C-alpha positions in Angstrom: 90.0 131.3 108.7 91.5 129.4 111.6 88.1 128.2 112.8 87.2 127.1 109.3 90.4 125.3 108.2 92.4 124.3 111.3 90.0 121.4 112.1 90.7 120.2 108.6 94.4 120.1 109.4 93.7 118.1 112.5 91.7 115.7 110.4 94.7 114.8 108.2 95.8 111.2 108.5 99.1 109.7 107.4 99.1 106.7 105.1 102.4 105.0 104.4 101.0 102.0 102.6 102.6 101.9 99.2 99.3 100.9 97.7 98.1 104.5 98.1 100.3 105.3 95.1 98.1 103.2 92.8 94.8 104.0 91.4 92.4 101.3 92.7 91.2 100.7 89.1 94.8 100.1 87.8 95.5 96.6 86.5 98.6 96.1 88.7 96.7 97.0 91.9 93.7 94.7 91.0 96.1 91.8 90.2 97.8 92.1 93.6 94.5 92.3 95.5 93.2 89.3 93.6 96.3 87.3 94.3 96.2 88.0 98.0 92.5 87.2 98.2 93.1 83.9 96.5 96.1 83.0 98.7 97.2 85.1 101.7 98.0 88.8 102.0 101.6 90.0 102.2 101.1 92.0 105.4 103.8 90.6 107.7 106.1 91.5 110.5 109.4 89.7 110.9 111.5 89.0 114.0 115.1 88.7 112.7 117.1 86.8 115.4 120.9 86.8 115.2 123.1 84.6 117.4 126.0 86.8 118.4 128.4 83.8 118.4 128.0 80.5 116.6 124.7 79.4 115.1 121.1 79.3 116.3 121.1 75.5 116.8 121.5 75.6 120.6 118.9 74.6 123.1 118.3 78.0 124.6 118.0 79.8 121.3 115.7 77.2 119.7 113.5 77.3 122.9 113.3 81.0 122.7 112.3 80.9 119.0 109.7 78.2 119.9 108.2 80.3 122.7 108.1 83.5 120.6 106.3 81.6 117.8 103.7 80.3 120.3 103.3 83.7 121.8 102.8 85.3 118.3 99.8 83.0 117.7 98.0 84.7 120.6 98.6 88.3 119.4 96.1 90.5 117.7 95.8 90.5 113.9 98.1 87.4 113.6 96.8 85.0 111.0 99.8 82.7 110.5 103.3 82.3 112.0 106.3 80.7 110.2 109.5 79.9 112.1 112.5 77.6 112.1 111.2 75.6 115.1 107.7 75.2 113.6 108.8 74.3 110.1 106.8 71.3 109.0 109.2 68.4 108.7 107.9 65.3 106.9 109.1 61.8 107.9 108.0 58.2 107.6 107.3 56.8 111.0 105.9 53.3 111.4 105.0 53.3 107.7 103.0 56.5 108.2 103.6 59.9 106.7 104.1 62.1 109.7 104.5 65.9 109.5 105.4 67.7 112.7 107.3 70.8 113.9 111.1 70.7 113.5 111.8 71.4 117.2 109.8 71.1 120.3 111.5 71.7 123.7 109.3 69.1 125.3 110.5 66.3 123.1 114.1 64.9 123.3 115.9 65.4 120.0 119.4 65.5 118.6 120.2 69.1 117.8 123.0 68.2 115.5 120.6 66.1 113.4 118.1 69.1 113.3 121.0 71.3 112.2 122.0 68.9 109.4 118.4 68.7 108.2 117.8 72.4 108.2 121.1 73.2 106.4 120.0 70.9 103.5 116.4 72.0 103.3 116.0 74.4 100.3 112.7 75.7 101.7 114.5 77.1 104.7 117.9 78.3 103.5 117.8 81.9 102.3 114.2 82.0 103.3 113.9 82.1 107.1 117.4 80.6 107.8 120.7 82.2 106.8 123.2 80.0 105.0 125.7 80.4 107.9 122.9 79.2 110.3 123.6 82.2 112.5 120.5 84.2 111.6 116.9 83.2 111.4 113.5 84.9 111.1 110.0 84.4 112.5 107.4 85.7 110.1 103.9 86.6 111.4 101.4 87.1 108.6 98.9 89.7 109.7 95.3 90.4 108.9 95.7 94.2 108.9 95.1 97.3 106.9 98.5 99.1 106.7 96.9 102.4 106.2 95.2 102.1 109.6 97.5 103.9 112.0 95.7 102.3 115.0 96.2 98.8 113.8 99.8 99.4 112.8 100.5 101.1 116.2 98.9 98.1 118.0 101.1 95.6 116.2 104.2 97.7 116.6 103.5 98.0 120.3 103.4 94.3 121.1 106.2 93.6 118.6 108.6 96.1 120.3 107.5 94.7 123.7 108.4 91.1 122.7 111.7 92.3 121.2 112.7 94.0 124.4 111.7 91.0 126.6 113.9 88.6 124.5 117.0 90.9 124.4 116.7 91.4 128.1 116.5 87.7 129.0 118.9 86.6 126.3 121.7 89.1 125.8 123.4 86.7 123.4 120.7 87.3 120.9 120.0 90.3 118.7 116.4 90.8 117.7 115.4 93.1 114.9 112.0 93.9 113.3 111.4 94.0 109.6 108.5 93.4 107.1 105.9 95.4 105.3 104.2 96.7 108.5 107.5 97.8 110.0 108.4 99.6 106.8 105.1 101.4 106.7 105.5 102.4 110.3 109.0 103.7 109.6 107.7 105.8 106.7 105.1 107.3 109.1 107.8 108.1 111.6 110.0 109.6 108.9 107.2 111.8 107.7 106.3 112.8 111.2 110.0 113.5 112.1 110.5 115.7 109.0 107.4 117.7 109.9 108.3 118.0 113.6 112.1 118.7 113.3 113.0 120.0 109.9 110.1 122.5 109.4 110.8 124.2 112.8 114.5 124.5 111.8 113.5 125.9 108.4 111.2 128.5 110.0 113.9 129.5 112.6 116.5 129.9 109.8 114.0 132.0 107.8 113.4 134.3 110.8 117.1 134.7 111.5 118.1 135.4 107.9 115.2 137.6 107.1 115.8 139.6 110.3 119.4 140.2 109.4 118.6 141.2 105.8 115.3 143.2 106.3 116.3 144.5 109.7 112.7 144.7 110.8 111.2 141.9 113.0 107.7 143.1 112.3 108.0 142.4 108.6 109.5 139.0 109.3 106.6 138.1 111.6 104.1 139.3 109.1 105.8 137.1 106.4 105.8 134.1 108.8 102.1 134.7 109.5 101.3 134.5 105.8 103.3 131.3 105.4 101.5 129.7 108.3 98.1 130.8 107.2 98.7 129.6 103.6 99.7 126.2 104.9 96.7 126.0 107.3 94.2 126.9 104.6 95.7 124.6 102.0 96.2 121.6 104.4 92.8 122.3 105.9 91.3 121.9 102.5 93.2 118.6 102.1 91.9 117.4 105.5 88.3 118.2 104.7 88.7 116.4 101.3 90.1 113.3 103.0 93.5 113.6 101.2 95.8 111.0 102.8 99.2 112.3 104.0 102.0 110.5 102.2 105.7 111.3 101.8 104.8 113.0 98.6 102.2 115.3 100.2 104.8 116.2 102.7 106.4 118.4 100.0 103.4 120.7 99.9 104.4 122.8 102.9 107.9 123.2 101.5 106.5 124.3 98.1 104.1 126.8 99.7 106.9 128.1 102.0 109.0 129.0 98.9 106.0 130.6 97.1 104.9 132.8 100.0 108.4 133.9 100.8 109.1 135.1 97.3 105.9 137.1 97.1 106.2 138.6 100.5 109.9 139.6 100.2 109.3 141.3 96.8 106.4 143.3 98.3 108.3 144.2 101.5 111.6 145.1 99.9 109.9 147.3 97.3 107.9 149.0 100.2 111.1 149.6 102.2 112.8 150.9 99.0 110.2 153.5 98.4 109.9 154.6 102.0 113.7 155.1 102.0 113.1 157.5 99.0 110.9 159.7 101.2 107.5 158.3 100.2 104.9 158.0 103.0 103.9 154.5 104.1 100.6 154.5 102.3 102.2 155.8 99.1 105.1 153.4 99.4 102.8 150.3 99.7 100.7 151.5 96.8 103.7 151.9 94.7 105.0 148.5 95.8 101.7 146.9 94.9 101.6 148.7 91.5 105.1 147.4 90.7 104.6 143.9 92.0 101.0 143.0 91.4 101.4 141.8 87.9 104.6 139.9 88.5 103.1 138.2 91.6 99.9 137.3 89.7 101.9 135.9 86.8 104.1 134.0 89.2 101.1 132.5 91.0 99.4 131.5 87.7 102.5 130.0 86.2 103.3 128.2 89.4 99.8 126.8 89.6 100.1 125.6 85.9 103.4 123.9 86.7 101.9 122.0 89.6 98.7 121.2 87.7 100.9 119.4 85.2 101.4 116.7 87.9 97.9 115.5 87.0 99.6 113.9 84.0 100.7 111.3 86.5 98.7 108.1 87.1 99.5 108.1 90.8 96.9 109.8 93.1 99.5 111.2 95.6 101.2 113.1 92.7 97.9 114.4 91.6 97.1 115.5 95.2 100.5 117.2 95.4 99.9 119.1 92.2 96.3 120.2 93.0 97.1 121.2 96.6 100.2 123.2 95.7 98.4 124.9 92.8 95.6 125.9 95.2 98.1 127.0 97.7 99.9 129.3 95.3 96.6 131.1 94.6 95.8 131.3 98.3 99.3 132.7 98.9 98.8 135.4 96.3 95.5 136.4 97.8 96.9 136.7 101.4 100.0 138.5 100.2 98.0 141.1 98.2 94.9 141.6 100.4 96.3 141.0 103.9 100.0 141.7 104.0 100.0 145.3 102.7 97.8 146.6 105.5 99.8 144.9 108.2 103.3 145.9 107.1 102.3 149.6 107.1 101.6 149.3 110.9 105.1 148.5 111.8 107.6 151.1 112.7 110.4 151.5 110.2 114.1 151.6 110.9 115.8 154.9 110.3 118.6 153.0 108.5 118.4 153.7 104.7 117.3 150.9 102.5 120.3 148.9 101.3 121.0 148.6 97.6 121.8 145.3 96.0 125.3 143.9 96.3 127.9 145.7 94.2 129.1 142.5 92.6 125.7 142.3 90.8 126.9 145.4 88.7 129.5 143.2 87.1 126.7 141.8 85.0 126.1 145.2 83.5 129.6 146.7 83.5 131.2 143.6 81.9 128.2 141.9 80.2 130.2 139.9 77.7 132.7 138.5 80.4 129.7 137.7 82.6 127.8 135.9 79.9 130.8 134.0 78.6 131.8 132.9 82.1 128.3 131.6 83.0 127.8 130.1 79.6 131.1 128.2 79.9 130.1 126.9 83.3 126.7 125.8 82.0 128.3 123.9 79.1 130.8 122.2 81.3 128.2 121.1 83.8 125.8 120.1 81.0 128.2 117.4 79.9 127.2 115.5 83.0 123.5 115.3 82.1 123.9 111.9 80.3 125.0 110.4 83.6 121.5 110.8 85.0 119.2 107.8 84.7 115.6 107.0 85.8 115.9 104.5 88.7 115.2 104.2 92.4 116.2 102.0 95.4 113.4 101.8 97.8 115.4 99.9 100.4 118.0 102.7 100.6 115.4 105.4 101.5 116.7 105.3 105.1 120.2 105.6 106.3 121.9 103.6 109.0 120.4 105.7 111.8 117.1 103.9 111.2 116.7 100.4 112.6 114.8 99.3 109.5 117.9 100.0 107.3 120.2 98.2 109.6 117.9 95.2 109.7 117.6 95.2 105.9 121.4 95.2 105.6 121.6 92.3 108.0 118.9 90.3 106.1 120.5 91.1 102.8 123.9 89.9 103.9 123.1 87.0 106.1 119.5 85.8 105.7 117.6 86.5 102.6 116.6 89.2 100.1 114.3 92.2 100.7 112.2 92.3 97.6 109.5 89.9 96.5 107.9 89.0 93.2 105.1 86.5 92.8 103.5 84.5 90.0 100.2 82.7 89.8 100.9 79.4 88.1 97.7 78.5 86.5 96.4 74.9 86.4 93.7 73.6 84.0 91.7 70.5 83.2 94.4 69.6 80.7 97.3 70.4 83.1 96.1 70.2 86.7 98.5 71.3 89.5 99.2 67.6 90.3 100.3 66.7 86.8 104.0 66.0 86.2 104.0 68.5 83.3 102.8 71.2 85.7 105.2 70.4 88.5 108.2 70.0 86.2 107.4 73.4 84.7 107.5 74.9 88.2 110.8 73.1 89.0 112.4 74.2 85.7 111.4 77.8 86.4 112.7 77.7 90.0 116.1 76.3 88.8 116.3 79.0 86.1 115.4 81.8 88.6 118.0 80.6 91.2 120.7 81.1 88.6 119.8 84.7 87.9 121.7 87.6 89.5 120.3 89.0 92.8 117.9 86.1 93.4 118.1 84.9 97.0 115.3 82.3 97.2 112.5 80.8 95.2 109.7 78.8 96.7 107.1 76.7 94.7 104.7 73.9 95.1 107.0 71.3 93.4 109.3 71.4 96.4 106.6 69.9 98.6 106.0 67.1 96.2 109.7 66.3 95.8 110.1 66.3 99.5 107.3 63.8 100.0 108.6 61.6 97.2 112.0 61.5 98.9 110.5 60.6 102.3 108.3 57.9 100.8 111.5 56.2 99.5 113.4 56.0 102.9 114.7 59.6 102.5 116.7 58.6 99.5 118.0 61.8 97.8 117.8 60.1 94.4 114.0 60.3 94.7 114.0 64.1 95.2 112.1 64.6 92.0 108.6 64.8 90.5 107.0 61.3 90.0 105.9 60.5 86.5 102.3 59.4 87.5 99.7 62.0 88.2 97.7 59.6 90.4 100.7 59.0 92.6 101.3 62.7 93.0 97.7 63.3 93.9 98.0 60.6 96.6 101.2 62.2 98.0 99.5 65.6 98.1 96.5 64.2 99.9 98.6 62.3 102.4 100.7 65.4 103.1 97.6 67.6 103.7 96.2 65.0 106.1 99.5 64.8 108.0 99.7 68.5 108.6 99.4 69.5 112.3 96.6 71.7 113.6 97.0 75.3 112.3 99.1 74.4 109.4 98.0 74.5 105.8 99.1 75.3 102.3 96.8 78.2 101.6 99.9 80.5 101.2 101.0 78.5 98.2 97.9 76.6 96.9 94.5 78.1 96.3 91.4 76.8 97.9 90.0 74.9 94.8 93.4 73.5 93.9 93.5 75.2 90.4 96.6 77.3 90.9 99.7 77.7 93.0 101.8 80.7 94.0 105.5 81.0 93.2 107.6 83.4 95.4 110.9 84.9 94.2 113.0 86.8 96.7 115.6 89.2 95.4 118.5 90.7 97.2 118.8 94.5 97.4 117.9 95.7 93.9 117.1 98.9 92.1 113.9 99.5 90.3 115.5 98.8 87.0 117.0 95.6 88.2 113.7 94.3 89.5 111.9 95.3 86.3 114.7 93.6 84.2 114.2 90.3 86.2 110.5 90.6 85.8 110.8 91.0 82.0 113.4 88.1 81.7 111.2 85.8 83.8 108.1 86.5 81.7 110.1 85.9 78.5 111.4 82.6 79.9 107.9 81.5 80.9 106.5 82.4 77.5 109.3 80.3 75.9 109.2 77.3 78.2 105.8 76.8 79.8 102.7 75.3 78.1 100.1 77.7 76.8 97.6 76.8 79.6 100.2 77.8 82.3 101.2 81.2 80.9 101.4 83.9 83.5 103.3 87.0 84.5 104.8 88.5 87.7 102.4 90.1 90.2 104.2 92.3 92.6 103.5 95.6 94.3 107.3 96.2 94.4 107.8 95.9 90.7 104.6 97.7 90.0 105.8 100.5 92.3 109.2 100.5 90.6 107.5 100.8 87.2 105.2 103.5 88.6 108.2 105.5 89.9 110.0 105.4 86.5 106.8 106.3 84.6 106.0 109.1 87.1 109.5 110.5 86.6 108.9 110.5 82.8 105.5 112.1 83.3 106.9 114.8 85.6 109.7 115.6 83.2 107.3 115.9 80.2 104.8 117.8 82.4 107.6 120.2 83.4 108.5 120.9 79.8 104.8 121.5 79.1 104.7 123.9 82.0 107.7 125.8 80.6 106.0 126.2 77.3 102.7 127.4 78.8 104.6 129.8 81.1 106.5 131.2 78.1 103.1 131.9 76.3 101.8 133.6 79.3 104.9 135.8 79.6 104.7 136.7 75.9 101.1 137.9 76.5 101.8 139.6 79.9 105.0 141.4 78.8 103.7 142.0 75.3 107.0 140.8 73.9 107.5 137.5 72.1 111.4 137.7 72.2 111.3 138.1 76.0 108.8 135.3 76.4 111.0 133.0 74.3 114.1 134.0 76.3 112.2 133.2 79.5 112.1 129.5 78.5 115.9 129.6 78.4 116.2 131.4 81.7 113.7 129.1 83.4 115.2 125.8 82.1 118.9 126.5 82.6 118.8 126.2 86.4 117.3 122.7 86.1 119.8 121.7 83.5 122.7 122.8 85.6 121.3 121.3 88.8 120.8 117.9 87.1 124.2 118.2 85.5 125.6 118.5 89.0 123.4 115.7 90.1 124.7 113.6 87.3 128.2 114.1 88.6 127.3 113.5 92.2 124.8 110.6 91.9 122.8 110.3 88.7 119.9 108.3 90.1 116.7 110.1 89.4 114.1 108.6 91.7 110.9 109.5 93.5 112.0 112.8 95.1 114.5 114.0 92.5 111.9 113.8 89.8 109.8 116.6 91.4 112.6 119.0 92.2 111.9 121.1 89.0 108.2 121.3 89.8 108.8 122.4 93.4 111.4 125.0 92.4 109.7 126.2 89.3 107.7 128.9 91.1 110.8 130.6 92.5 112.8 130.2 89.3 110.0 131.8 87.3 109.5 134.4 90.0 113.1 135.6 89.7 112.7 135.9 85.9 109.4 137.6 85.9 110.3 140.3 88.4 113.5 141.1 86.6 111.7 141.3 83.2 108.7 143.2 84.6 110.9 145.9 86.2 113.0 146.1 83.0 109.9 146.5 80.9 108.5 149.1 83.2 111.6 151.2 83.1 111.7 150.9 79.3 108.1 151.7 78.6 106.9 153.8 81.4 110.0 155.6 82.5 111.7 155.9 79.1 115.0 154.5 80.2 117.7 153.0 78.0 118.4 149.3 78.0 121.3 149.8 80.4 119.4 152.1 82.7 116.4 149.7 82.6 118.6 146.7 83.6 120.1 148.8 86.4 116.7 149.9 87.5 115.6 146.2 87.6 118.6 145.3 89.7 118.1 148.3 92.0 114.4 147.4 92.7 114.5 143.6 92.7 118.1 142.7 93.4 117.9 142.7 97.1 114.6 140.8 97.1 116.0 138.1 94.8 119.1 137.7 96.9 117.1 137.6 100.1 114.7 135.0 98.8 117.5 132.9 97.4 119.7 133.0 100.6 116.8 132.1 102.8 115.5 129.3 100.6 119.0 127.8 99.9 119.6 127.8 103.7 116.3 126.2 104.4 116.3 123.6 101.7 120.0 123.0 102.6 118.9 121.8 106.0 116.9 119.0 104.3 120.1 117.8 102.6 121.2 116.5 106.0 118.0 114.5 106.5 118.3 110.8 107.4 115.5 110.1 104.9 117.1 109.9 101.5 114.3 111.3 99.4 114.2 114.4 101.5 118.0 114.7 101.5 118.1 114.5 97.7 115.3 116.9 97.4 116.8 119.4 99.7 120.2 119.3 98.0 118.9 119.7 94.5 116.4 122.4 95.4 119.1 124.4 97.1 121.4 124.0 94.0 118.6 124.9 91.6 117.6 128.1 93.4 121.2 129.2 93.7 121.9 128.6 90.0 118.6 130.4 89.1 119.8 133.6 90.8 123.2 133.4 89.1 121.8 132.7 85.7 119.2 135.5 85.9 121.6 138.1 87.2 124.8 137.3 85.3 123.4 135.8 82.0 119.8 136.5 81.4 119.7 140.2 82.4 122.9 141.1 80.5 121.5 139.3 77.4 118.3 141.2 77.6 120.2 144.4 78.1 122.5 143.8 75.0 119.5 143.0 72.9 117.8 146.2 74.0 120.9 148.2 73.3 120.3 147.7 69.6 117.6 150.3 69.9 119.6 152.7 72.1 122.1 155.3 70.9 124.1 155.3 74.1 125.8 152.4 76.0 127.2 154.5 78.8 126.2 153.5 82.3 124.1 156.3 83.8 121.9 156.6 86.8 118.2 156.4 85.9 116.6 159.8 85.3 114.1 161.2 87.6 115.6 160.0 90.8 118.5 161.2 92.9 118.1 158.3 95.4 118.2 155.3 93.2 121.4 154.3 95.0 121.0 155.5 98.6 124.0 155.3 100.8 123.8 153.0 103.8 
């Protein structure tokens, strides 16, 4: 198996490009690709430079910015560089329209005059120059595939090298990296760090806790082996199939970890229980398999069904997650049933008698009404917080302040510009060409409207260029900063401006090649998915109401498309989870041959998620990328707890002839320790993720730990007493007795 599947694991390649979340045939994806092909791509790396004291308009700082700009032009994959010093300033010199760089250290110039000009230039402020003039940015547009790790690594290498050189030579400057390439690289680092640090911690915790509870290191190592092999086989399949590793796929090992652990612990604890009752090793493992085969099979099938419901999502990574985890659950079942039994019989057993489940579990049977009322009251109180949950996400807060990208984004958001971008393709036509006053005034009106909206940092559009030329052509008179009324005059201004541009400068980032459309860029400050989508909707309504029919357009943005996708995926996951609950209930009705118990299972399996999200509603409430899949990831363990309790209860009722109380006690005695062991280990392991510096993983870890803990409490102290009380209607005795036929159901330690 190692020879067959481990090479597939080595073939796995991370892909942190947000475009991987879109089906290549989706309308949103195609529109973004078409816009970038028509203009320029949004792949960029930004050097954010902060003057520690004062503003950046000092000779040494401007010289450094100029030199860095020139150096960037020589670097691999760089297509275009925009900076403060190389900003194209248009002036009339000797009756000629002249466009040249704002600052050149080789030419004598008045720095105060440059500062005055830059402070009043709308194309600079809140774009690449902060309003307080103390922070600026150099933006290098790249011809790069962000999913290509080699290209990303190459760019990050020279970018980090340049940053280090500047900060060493100029300690008065702080240089930070930002942009789409940096964010993709950070996602890769976060995914790698979670794999390399959190998973070893989780495995170590599992070994320690299992060793303490099972008291047999051999059993622990056998369980660890099954976990590792299940992941190798599953991820090996993913590697051979070319599945890209994304932050979503990173949840697959965690899901398989929980599934394997539950199956293995049930098999091992039942084996230890029967050996403690004087059965031979072979007889004990046969009895353990006889008792656990059906519950494990049902758990594997229902877990696979739950994960397969992720195919309802339109996003490929979610589909990959569902299919891989579903396959892994079946692989885990096969390894647990066909490999683990043989190996655990080879290990020497401790002479210590098998421990019975905690005494406080018996409260559920001795005082069932008190137990049920207490838990029900707790559920009802927590459920009142469910309305506080809302579907939303904040992509720019995925990282905490320990990550450089988060600190840079905070600096940019506070002192430079926003961190989100929306774009619009403003269509021209024969009737309304891009140089017509009607067209340009429409752009100007939209820009003025957009700048008045909340969270808008900057808007750039083609009309700014024409207004600037108009002002310069009239001796820099501010009264002429407007769109001329004659189309011929505008066309002349545009031609003169293009001819005046220095070598390497052009307008292809804002005007397409055949001059039939222009691009509008809107930069937003830190915003949630809902806030971005709200602005997108408002802008499209404004355009519909105020622009001519020939110019009608809509926002084109991966960020808003990603925001919409996250919200839609959350809805799909929630509906898919409910579908999974219903299918699981039908399977349980068939497997347990009891419709009432199958219906009750829906209740038992849904309540942990309800309580967990009630707690989340009190703590945070934002249901985003990671939070939306918590129920799917924990569903296998939640269902596992319910199935094992029910199957043991049914076995005692039908095969052993026990009363309802005796059957409930039998279920606790044979599964209680396994349920407690599984829950303690998984809560401890997922709890470590709650301390992650990557917010999606921290949220996931917290909610998974809460869900699994609540599942155990609900099953033991609410579900089992309820089943017992319903069963007592058929019993003549309600007295607590030790199950017949065994004098060692409660062995002393």
